[in-house]
C-alpha positions in Angstrom: 303.2 182.7 2.3 305.0 180.6 -0.4 308.5 179.9 -1.5 309.8 180.7 -5.0 311.0 177.7 -7.0 314.4 177.5 -8.5 313.0 177.9 -12.0 312.0 181.5 -11.1 315.7 182.6 -10.8 316.7 184.0 -14.2 320.2 184.9 -15.6 319.8 188.3 -17.1 322.3 190.8 -18.5 322.7 193.9 -16.3 321.8 196.2 -19.2 318.3 194.6 -19.3 317.5 195.3 -15.6 319.2 198.7 -15.2 319.9 201.7 -17.4 323.6 202.4 -17.2 324.7 206.0 -17.8 328.3 207.2 -17.7 329.3 210.3 -15.8 330.8 213.2 -17.6 333.5 215.9 -17.1 334.9 217.0 -20.4 337.0 220.0 -19.2 340.7 220.0 -19.9 342.8 220.2 -17.9 340.6 218.3 -15.4 341.9 220.3 -12.4 341.3 223.7 -13.9 340.1 225.8 -10.9 337.7 227.8 -13.0 335.2 224.9 -13.0 335.2 224.2 -9.2 334.1 225.8 -6.0 330.4 226.3 -6.6 327.3 224.8 -5.0 326.9 221.6 -7.2 328.2 218.4 -5.5 330.7 216.6 -7.7 331.5 213.0 -6.4 334.5 211.0 -7.5 335.7 207.4 -7.1 337.1 208.1 -3.6 333.7 209.4 -2.4 332.1 206.2 -3.5 334.8 203.9 -2.1 334.6 205.6 1.3 330.8 205.8 1.5 330.0 202.4 3.1 327.3 202.2 0.5 325.5 205.5 1.3 327.0 208.9 0.3 325.9 211.6 2.7 328.8 213.9 1.9 331.1 214.9 -0.9 334.7 216.3 -1.2 334.3 218.6 -4.3 331.9 221.0 -5.9 331.3 222.5 -9.4 330.2 226.0 -10.2 327.8 226.8 -13.1 330.6 226.6 -15.6 331.7 223.2 -14.4 328.2 221.9 -14.5 328.0 222.8 -18.3 330.8 220.2 -19.0 329.5 217.6 -16.6 326.2 215.8 -15.9 323.8 216.1 -12.9 322.1 213.0 -11.5 319.1 213.1 -9.1 319.3 212.3 -5.4 318.9 208.5 -4.7 321.1 207.5 -7.7 323.1 204.3 -7.4 326.7 204.9 -8.5 329.5 202.4 -9.4 333.2 203.1 -9.9 334.5 201.8 -13.3 338.1 203.2 -13.2 341.0 202.8 -10.9 339.1 201.1 -8.0 336.6 198.9 -9.8 333.1 198.0 -8.6 332.7 200.2 -5.5 329.0 201.2 -5.0 327.2 203.9 -3.2 323.8 205.6 -3.3 324.0 209.4 -3.2 321.5 211.1 -0.9 321.8 214.3 -2.9 321.7 215.4 -6.5 325.2 215.3 -7.9 327.5 215.4 -10.9 330.3 213.0 -11.5 333.1 212.2 -14.0 333.3 209.3 -16.5 335.1 207.2 -13.9 331.6 206.5 -12.5 328.4 205.2 -13.9 324.8 205.7 -12.7 322.6 202.7 -12.4 318.8 203.2 -12.7 316.9 200.0 -12.0 314.2 199.2 -14.6 310.6 198.2 -13.7 310.4 195.2 -11.4 314.0 195.6 -10.1 314.6 196.7 -6.5 317.5 199.1 -6.2 318.6 197.7 -2.8 318.7 194.2 -4.2 320.7 195.4 -7.2 323.2 197.1 -4.8 323.8 193.9 -2.9 323.9 191.7 -6.0 326.6 193.9 -7.6 328.5 194.2 -4.3 328.9 190.4 -4.3 330.1 190.5 -7.9 333.0 193.0 -7.3 335.7 190.3 -7.8 334.1 189.5 -11.2 334.0 193.2 -12.1 337.7 193.6 -11.2 338.5 190.4 -13.3 336.8 191.6 -16.4 338.2 195.2 -16.3 340.8 196.2 -18.8 344.2 196.4 -16.9 346.2 199.2 -18.5 348.1 201.9 -16.7 344.8 202.3 -14.8 342.1 199.6 -14.5 339.0 200.4 -16.5 335.6 198.7 -17.0 333.8 199.6 -20.3 330.1 199.8 -20.7 329.9 196.9 -23.1 331.2 194.5 -20.6 329.1 196.0 -17.9 325.9 195.8 -19.9 326.5 192.2 -20.7 327.3 191.2 -17.1 324.9 188.3 -16.2 323.1 188.5 -12.8 320.8 185.8 -11.2 317.6 187.7 -10.9 314.7 186.5 -8.7 311.1 187.9 -8.8 310.6 191.3 -7.3 309.0 190.1 -4.1 312.1 187.9 -3.4 314.4 190.8 -4.3 312.7 192.9 -1.6 312.9 190.1 1.0 316.6 189.6 0.3 317.3 193.3 0.4 315.6 193.6 3.8 317.7 190.9 5.3 321.0 192.2 3.9 320.1 195.8 4.9 319.6 194.6 8.5 323.0 192.9 8.3 324.5 196.2 7.0 322.8 198.1 9.8 324.5 195.9 12.4 327.8 196.4 10.7 327.4 200.2 10.6 326.4 200.2 14.2 329.5 198.3 15.3 331.7 200.5 13.1 330.3 203.7 14.7 330.7 202.2 18.2 334.3 201.3 17.5 335.0 204.8 16.2 333.5 206.2 19.4 335.5 203.9 21.6 338.7 204.7 19.7 338.1 208.4 20.1 337.5 207.9 23.9 340.8 205.9 24.1 342.6 208.6 22.2 341.3 211.3 24.6 342.3 209.2 27.6 345.9 208.8 26.2 346.2 212.5 25.7 345.1 213.1 29.3 346.8 210.3 31.1 350.1 210.2 29.2 350.7 213.9 29.7 349.6 214.1 33.4 346.7 216.5 32.6 344.5 213.9 34.3 345.7 211.7 37.2 344.3 208.4 38.2 342.9 208.1 41.8 345.6 207.7 44.4 348.4 209.4 42.4 349.4 213.0 43.0 353.3 213.2 43.1 355.3 215.3 40.7 356.5 213.6 37.6 360.3 213.3 37.1 362.1 214.9 34.1 364.0 211.9 32.6 366.6 211.6 29.9 366.0 208.2 28.2 369.6 207.8 27.3 370.5 207.5 31.0 368.4 204.4 31.4 368.7 202.4 28.2 370.9 199.8 26.5 370.5 198.7 22.9 370.2 195.1 21.7 372.4 194.3 18.6 370.3 193.9 15.5 370.9 191.9 12.3 370.2 193.3 8.8 368.9 190.5 6.6 366.7 190.7 3.5 363.5 188.7 3.1 365.4 186.4 0.7 367.7 185.3 3.5 364.9 184.2 5.8 364.4 180.5 6.5 360.9 179.2 7.2 362.4 175.9 8.4 364.1 177.6 11.4 362.6 178.0 14.8 364.3 181.4 15.5 361.9 184.3 15.0 362.9 187.5 13.1 361.3 190.9 13.7 361.4 193.0 10.5 360.7 196.7 10.5 357.7 196.1 8.2 356.1 194.0 10.8 356.3 197.0 13.1 354.9 199.5 10.7 351.9 197.4 9.8 350.8 196.6 13.4 347.8 198.3 15.0 348.7 196.9 18.5 351.4 198.4 20.6 352.6 195.0 21.8 353.9 191.8 20.1 353.8 188.4 21.7 356.4 186.6 19.5 355.5 183.3 21.1 351.9 183.4 19.8 352.0 185.2 16.5 353.3 184.0 13.1 356.6 185.6 12.3 359.4 185.3 9.7 362.1 182.9 10.7 365.9 183.0 10.3 368.7 180.5 10.8 370.8 180.8 14.0 373.9 180.9 11.8 372.8 184.1 10.0 371.7 185.7 13.2 374.6 184.6 15.4 375.8 188.2 16.0 372.4 189.5 16.9 371.1 189.9 20.4 368.0 188.0 21.6 364.9 190.0 22.6 363.4 189.9 26.1 360.0 190.6 27.4 359.7 194.4 27.9 362.1 195.3 25.1 360.8 198.2 22.9 361.6 197.7 19.2 361.4 200.7 16.9 361.2 200.9 13.1 364.1 203.2 12.3 362.6 205.1 9.4 359.4 206.3 7.9 358.3 208.5 5.0 355.2 209.5 6.9 355.5 211.7 10.1 352.9 209.5 11.7 355.3 206.6 11.5 358.1 208.3 13.4 358.6 206.6 16.8 356.4 203.6 15.7 357.4 200.7 17.9 356.2 197.5 19.6 356.9 196.3 23.1 357.8 192.6 23.3 355.1 190.9 25.4 356.2 187.3 24.9 359.3 185.4 23.7 359.3 181.8 22.4 361.8 179.4 23.8 363.7 179.4 20.5 364.2 183.1 20.7 363.5 186.2 18.5 366.0 188.6 17.0 365.6 192.3 16.0 366.1 192.6 12.2 366.5 195.0 9.4 365.8 198.7 10.1 364.9 198.1 13.7 366.2 199.6 16.9 365.8 197.4 20.0 365.8 199.4 23.3 366.0 197.8 26.7 365.0 200.4 29.3 365.6 200.1 33.1 362.5 198.6 34.5 362.6 200.9 37.6 362.3 203.9 35.2 359.9 202.6 32.5 357.4 199.9 33.5 356.6 196.9 31.3 353.4 197.7 29.5 353.8 201.5 29.8 356.8 201.8 27.5 354.6 200.6 24.7 352.7 203.9 24.9 355.8 206.1 24.5 355.0 206.5 20.9 351.7 208.2 21.9 353.3 210.8 24.2 353.2 214.0 22.2 356.6 215.4 23.5 358.3 212.1 22.6 357.2 212.1 19.0 357.8 215.9 18.7 361.4 215.5 19.8 362.0 212.7 17.3 360.4 214.6 14.5 362.4 217.7 15.2 365.6 215.7 15.0 364.6 214.0 11.8 363.3 217.1 10.1 364.7 218.1 6.7 365.0 214.7 5.1 362.7 212.8 2.8 362.9 209.6 4.9 362.4 210.5 8.5 364.9 208.6 10.5 364.8 207.4 14.1 368.3 206.6 15.5 369.7 205.3 18.8 371.2 208.8 19.4 367.8 210.4 18.8 366.0 208.1 21.2 368.7 208.5 23.9 368.4 212.3 23.6 364.7 212.5 24.4 363.8 214.0 27.7 360.3 213.3 29.2 358.4 214.0 32.4 357.6 210.5 33.6 355.4 209.3 36.6 356.8 206.6 38.9 356.5 203.0 37.8 353.4 202.3 39.9 351.5 205.1 38.2 352.9 204.0 34.8 351.5 200.5 35.5 348.1 201.9 36.4 347.9 204.0 33.3 348.9 201.1 31.1 346.2 198.9 32.7 343.5 201.5 32.0 344.6 201.9 28.4 344.9 198.1 28.0 341.3 197.7 29.2 340.2 200.1 26.6 342.1 198.2 23.9 340.6 194.9 25.1 337.1 196.4 24.7 338.0 197.6 21.2 339.4 194.1 20.3 336.1 192.5 21.4 334.1 194.9 19.3 336.4 194.3 16.3 335.9 190.6 16.7 332.1 191.2 16.7 332.5 193.3 13.5 334.5 190.6 11.8 331.8 188.1 12.7 329.0 190.3 11.5 330.8 190.8 8.2 331.4 187.1 7.8 327.7 186.4 8.5 326.6 188.9 5.9 329.0 187.4 3.3 327.5 184.0 4.0 324.0 185.4 3.6 324.9 187.0 0.3 326.4 183.8 -1.1 323.3 181.9 -0.1 320.5 184.4 -0.9 321.9 186.1 -4.1 322.8 182.8 -5.8 319.4 181.2 -5.0 320.9 178.4 -2.9 318.5 179.5 -0.2 315.1 180.8 -1.1 313.0 183.0 1.1 309.3 182.7 1.7 307.4 185.6 0.2 304.0 187.1 0.8 301.8 186.4 -2.1 298.8 188.3 -0.7 298.4 191.9 -2.0 
């Protein structure tokens, strides 16, 4: 075994280490159905972007007429996006055609395809920076051919690719495990929140409950982002901060939040632990009923802000913790959607929330259901943390190995 010296790392234009061929689809209009629906795979930028580096499926096909105005590449081809989303990479496991928003990269002799994939992945920010920014970003072949890469000897390329492939395998494994656990949690919510499955020890009938009989609403304050004051201690909950959350709870005492002066928010109520705060509008049906339950409040307070509805339910009807999952009860969202139907922006109002009628278990069963679902979420959070760590480790490896800062021992024996 020996270690390559720094002198063996060469700066070489991409066009000298790989043949770059642009895809083709010359039909106009591009969406003419007479070219599609056959047996020839036809990948596009979205297929590459969503591939995780390896394309095993495709969303569109060409017929024989479509193939005449396109170009077919063999299985195992490395593709890169050069329009709209720049620099995404994926290897197709099938022969496929593609449009000119993609290029096919064929490594020349002495260049490992897996190393080339990783090297170009690290250069995505550079590719985005050199792309022409018109109505749609575009990277021309002249710039791509002249892009300089630090190229080690072939044996080092293979060693680097093996290490980074192992890192990718760990990332993919964690992604699949997270997807599996998310599906399990989704199934549990469908069963437990509808009463189809009951937890051990609970068997009583659920009670039909009109939410409006057990709720009061906290006064909100409608302020723009420009009116916020970072020097203030008073937190401000904006509807955008609800829509962008993945978690069903918000501990306002621990998370960074916008701030507002007490003078501007003097007419607003102060949120309490257990309050459920809704975003009052969404253009997407999936966003209807989107809410967060307040799990912690700082001593300086937090106020509900622009486009929010803050609901305070009787705790002997809706248990703390359980109310966070109202948005995942099918009949709850169905009733809100039915009331909001017919408008471009789907509204959630106090009147709509109050009118919802649900079959609810007693608060002891609610607490038990919430605990089971919280345990699932805690497991998912731990896996997401592991995934973030694995990604960070891989990024660090790429920065060290692909720049030559760290050199690997290679086997010089044949």
